[in-house]
C-alpha positions in Angstrom: -16.2 9.5 -43.2 -16.8 6.5 -45.2 -19.0 3.8 -43.6 -18.3 0.1 -43.8 -20.9 -0.4 -46.4 -19.3 1.8 -49.0 -18.2 0.4 -52.5 -14.9 1.5 -54.2 -12.6 0.5 -56.9 -10.3 -1.0 -54.3 -11.1 -4.5 -55.6 -9.5 -3.7 -59.0 -6.0 -3.8 -57.2 -6.6 -7.4 -56.4 -5.7 -8.3 -60.0 -2.0 -7.3 -59.2 -1.6 -9.4 -56.0 1.2 -11.9 -56.4 1.4 -13.8 -53.1 -2.0 -15.5 -52.3 -2.9 -17.5 -49.1 -6.1 -19.4 -49.5 -7.9 -21.0 -46.5 -10.5 -23.8 -46.8 -12.6 -25.1 -44.2 -13.7 -28.7 -43.5 -17.5 -27.8 -44.3 -16.4 -26.7 -47.7 -14.4 -29.9 -48.5 -17.0 -32.5 -47.3 -20.4 -33.7 -48.1 -22.9 -32.4 -45.4 -24.8 -35.8 -45.6 -22.0 -38.0 -44.8 -18.9 -35.9 -43.9 -16.9 -37.5 -46.5 -14.7 -35.6 -48.8 -16.4 -34.2 -51.9 -13.8 -35.1 -54.5 -15.5 -33.1 -57.3 -15.1 -29.9 -55.2 -11.6 -30.8 -54.2 -10.5 -31.3 -57.7 -11.9 -27.9 -58.6 -10.2 -26.2 -55.7 -6.8 -27.6 -57.1 -7.6 -26.4 -60.5 -8.3 -23.0 -59.5 -5.1 -22.9 -57.2 -3.0 -24.5 -60.1 -4.5 -21.8 -62.5 -3.5 -18.9 -60.0 0.2 -20.2 -60.1 0.2 -20.6 -63.9 -0.6 -16.9 -63.9 2.7 -16.1 -61.9 1.4 -15.9 -58.5 2.7 -17.5 -55.4 0.0 -19.7 -53.9 -0.2 -21.4 -50.3 -3.2 -23.4 -49.2 -4.2 -23.8 -45.7 -6.5 -26.8 -45.4 -8.8 -28.2 -42.8 -10.1 -31.6 -43.0 -7.7 -34.0 -41.4 -9.8 -35.0 -38.5 -13.0 -35.4 -40.7 -11.2 -37.5 -43.2 -9.7 -39.7 -40.3 -12.9 -40.0 -38.5 -14.4 -41.4 -41.9 -11.5 -43.7 -42.4 -12.1 -45.4 -38.9 -16.0 -45.2 -39.2 -16.7 -42.9 -36.3 -20.1 -41.6 -36.7 -19.9 -38.7 -34.2 -17.9 -35.7 -34.0 -14.7 -36.6 -31.8 -14.6 -35.0 -28.4 -11.7 -36.4 -26.6 -8.3 -35.0 -27.3 -6.7 -38.2 -28.1 -9.5 -39.3 -30.2 -9.1 -36.0 -32.3 -5.2 -36.6 -32.4 -5.7 -40.1 -33.6 -8.2 -39.1 -36.2 -6.0 -36.3 -37.4 -3.0 -38.6 -37.8 -4.8 -41.0 -40.0 -6.8 -38.2 -41.9 -3.8 -35.9 -42.6 -1.8 -38.6 -44.5 -4.9 -39.5 -46.5 -5.8 -35.9 -47.2 -2.3 -35.0 -48.3 -2.2 -38.0 -50.5 -5.2 -36.9 -52.2 -3.9 -33.3 -52.7 -0.6 -34.4 -54.2 -2.3 -36.7 -56.6 -4.7 -33.8 -57.8 -2.0 -31.2 -58.0 0.2 -33.9 -60.1 -2.8 -34.2 -62.5 -2.5 -30.5 -63.3 1.3 -30.5 -63.4 2.1 -28.9 -60.1 4.1 -30.1 -57.0 2.6 -29.7 -53.5 4.3 -29.9 -50.1 3.1 -30.5 -46.7 3.8 -28.0 -44.0 2.4 -28.7 -40.3 2.6 -25.8 -37.8 2.0 -25.5 -34.1 1.4 -22.2 -32.3 5.0 -22.5 -30.9 6.3 -22.7 -34.5 5.1 -19.1 -35.1 5.6 -17.7 -31.5 9.3 -18.9 -31.1 12.0 -16.8 -33.1 14.2 -19.7 -34.3 11.3 -21.8 -35.3 9.6 -18.9 -37.1 12.8 -17.9 -38.9 13.1 -21.6 -40.1 9.5 -21.6 -41.2 9.9 -18.5 -43.3 12.7 -20.0 -45.1 11.1 -23.2 -45.7 8.1 -21.3 -47.2 10.4 -19.1 -49.3 12.4 -22.1 -50.7 9.4 -23.9 -51.6 7.7 -20.8 -53.3 11.0 -20.2 -55.2 10.8 -23.8 -56.5 7.3 -23.3 -57.9 5.9 -25.7 -55.1 2.4 -25.1 -53.5 2.5 -25.5 -49.8 -0.5 -27.1 -48.1 -0.6 -26.0 -44.4 -2.4 -27.2 -41.6 -2.1 -27.2 -37.7 -0.1 -30.1 -36.4 -3.2 -31.7 -34.4 -1.4 -35.0 -34.0 0.9 -33.5 -31.4 -0.4 -30.3 -30.3 -3.5 -30.1 -27.9 -3.4 -26.2 -27.9 -4.6 -26.1 -31.4 -7.1 -28.9 -31.1 -8.7 -27.4 -28.1 -8.4 -23.7 -28.9 -7.1 -23.2 -32.4 -8.9 -22.8 -35.7 -7.4 -22.7 -39.2 -8.9 -19.1 -39.8 -6.4 -17.7 -37.3 -3.6 -19.9 -38.5 -4.0 -18.8 -42.1 -3.7 -15.1 -40.9 -0.5 -15.9 -39.1 0.7 -17.9 -42.3 -0.3 -14.7 -44.5 1.6 -12.4 -42.0 4.7 -15.0 -41.8 5.1 -15.1 -45.6 4.1 -11.4 -46.3 1.2 -12.3 -48.3 -0.6 -9.8 -50.5 -3.9 -11.3 -49.8 -5.6 -13.8 -47.8 -8.9 -15.5 -48.9 -11.0 -17.3 -46.5 -13.5 -19.7 -48.1 -16.2 -20.6 -45.8 -20.0 -21.7 -45.9 -21.3 -18.0 -45.9 -21.1 -15.4 -48.6 -19.3 -12.9 -46.4 -20.0 -10.7 -43.4 -23.5 -9.7 -42.6 -25.0 -7.4 -40.1 -26.7 -10.7 -38.5 -26.8 -14.4 -39.2 -28.7 -14.6 -42.6 -29.6 -18.1 -41.9 -31.6 -17.0 -38.8 -32.5 -13.3 -39.7 -33.9 -12.5 -43.2 -33.3 -8.9 -42.6 -29.5 -9.3 -42.4 -27.6 -7.0 -44.8 -24.5 -8.0 -46.5 -21.3 -5.9 -46.0 -19.2 -5.8 -49.0 -16.1 -3.9 -47.5 -14.9 -3.1 -44.1 -12.3 -0.3 -43.5 -12.7 -0.3 -39.9 -12.6 -3.6 -38.1 -13.6 -2.3 -34.7 -17.1 -1.4 -36.1 -18.0 -5.0 -36.9 -16.2 -7.2 -34.2 -19.3 -7.6 -32.3 -20.9 -9.3 -35.4 -19.0 -12.7 -34.8 -21.0 -15.8 -34.6 -19.9 -19.3 -33.5 -20.0 -22.4 -35.8 -23.0 -24.6 -36.0 -21.2 -27.4 -38.4 -20.8 -30.8 -37.1 -17.4 -30.8 -38.9 -16.1 -27.4 -38.7 -14.5 -25.5 -35.6 -14.6 -21.8 -36.8 -17.4 -19.4 -37.3 -17.5 -15.5 -38.0 -15.9 -14.9 -34.7 -12.7 -16.8 -35.7 -12.8 -15.1 -39.1 -13.0 -11.6 -37.7 -10.1 -12.4 -35.5 -8.2 -13.6 -38.5 -9.0 -10.2 -40.2 -7.5 -8.7 -37.1 -4.3 -10.6 -37.2 -3.9 -10.1 -40.9 -4.9 -6.5 -41.1 -2.3 -5.5 -38.3 0.3 -7.1 -40.6 -0.7 -5.2 -43.5 -2.5 -8.1 -45.4 -5.9 -7.5 -47.0 -8.6 -10.3 -46.4 -11.6 -11.7 -48.0 -14.3 -13.9 -46.7 -16.0 -15.7 -49.5 -18.4 -18.7 -50.1 -16.7 -22.0 -50.5 -19.5 -23.6 -52.0 -18.4 -22.3 -55.3 -14.4 -22.3 -55.8 -15.0 -20.2 -58.9 -15.1 -17.4 -56.3 -11.3 -17.6 -56.2 -10.8 -16.4 -59.9 -13.8 -13.9 -59.5 -11.9 -12.4 -56.6 -8.5 -12.3 -58.3 -10.3 -10.4 -61.5 -11.5 -7.9 -59.2 -15.3 -8.8 -59.0 -17.2 -7.8 -56.0 -17.3 -11.3 -54.4 -17.4 -11.8 -50.6 -16.5 -9.2 -47.9 -13.3 -7.3 -48.2 -11.3 -6.4 -45.0 -9.0 -3.6 -45.8 -5.6 -3.9 -43.8 -5.1 -1.4 -41.3 -1.3 -1.8 -40.6 1.9 -1.9 -42.4 3.1 -5.2 -43.8 5.4 -6.7 -41.3 
C-alpha cells in the first residue's frame, strides 16, 4: 500500500482542471505589522486569477479579510471579540474590500461579482438551488465570483465558521475540479514546522484519516483558521470528489505553479465521487 508520503505524476493532471476555487486567508492579504491590506500582494493575486480565466478556466475566489479591513477603517487596534463588533467591522470592511477587488479585476479586463453566503444558504434545498444557478450564470458570463461568509447577519459563521470550510462547500456546490487553499504555511507537515525543526513535509495525502490528528489551531491575530480547519475542508471537498491543495499564500505565483503541475503545496486526493 502506498503511504501518504509517496510522490507520483498525479499533479500532471492538474493542468487540465477547468473549474478552480481559490481561497485566500486574511493573513495572506494583510501586512503582519499593521493588519492593513497588502495592496501589492492583492494586485498579484488578482493578476494570477485573471490569467487563469484567460486560459479558459472558470475561477471562483473565496476571500477572507472583511473584518480586518473594517477594523482598520475604524481604527480598532485589537482583534474584535464581541459578535456585534465583528459584524460592524464586516459591514464596513466587506464593502471596501469588494470595491478594491472590482477595481483591480477591471484593470485586467475582467468583471467580478460579490456573493455572500451563510450556512443556511447551503443547507437549505431551495437557497442552495438558487445559489448554484447564480454561480453557473455568472461563470457562463465570464464573471469571477468573489465569495465570503455573510458575517454582517450571521452569528453562526462569526462564532464557529471559517472560510476554509466555506470554500470546500463552495467547491462541492459548483462541482469544481480543484480547490486551492492559500495560507501562511507551505502545506501539511507531520508537526508544526515553526515549533519543531524535525517536522517533515507531506507532499500528497491519499488517506485523510491518517493525518486528521495533525491539525493545529491558528496563532494569527487576524485569521480564524488553522490546519485543523483545512483538514476539515479537505474532508468536505474530498467526499464531494474535489481534489484540494494547501499551499503558501506568501507567494501568489504558487497558483500558476500548481496549475502547471509543479510539486507545490500538499495535494489531498479526493476519496469520493463528484456530487
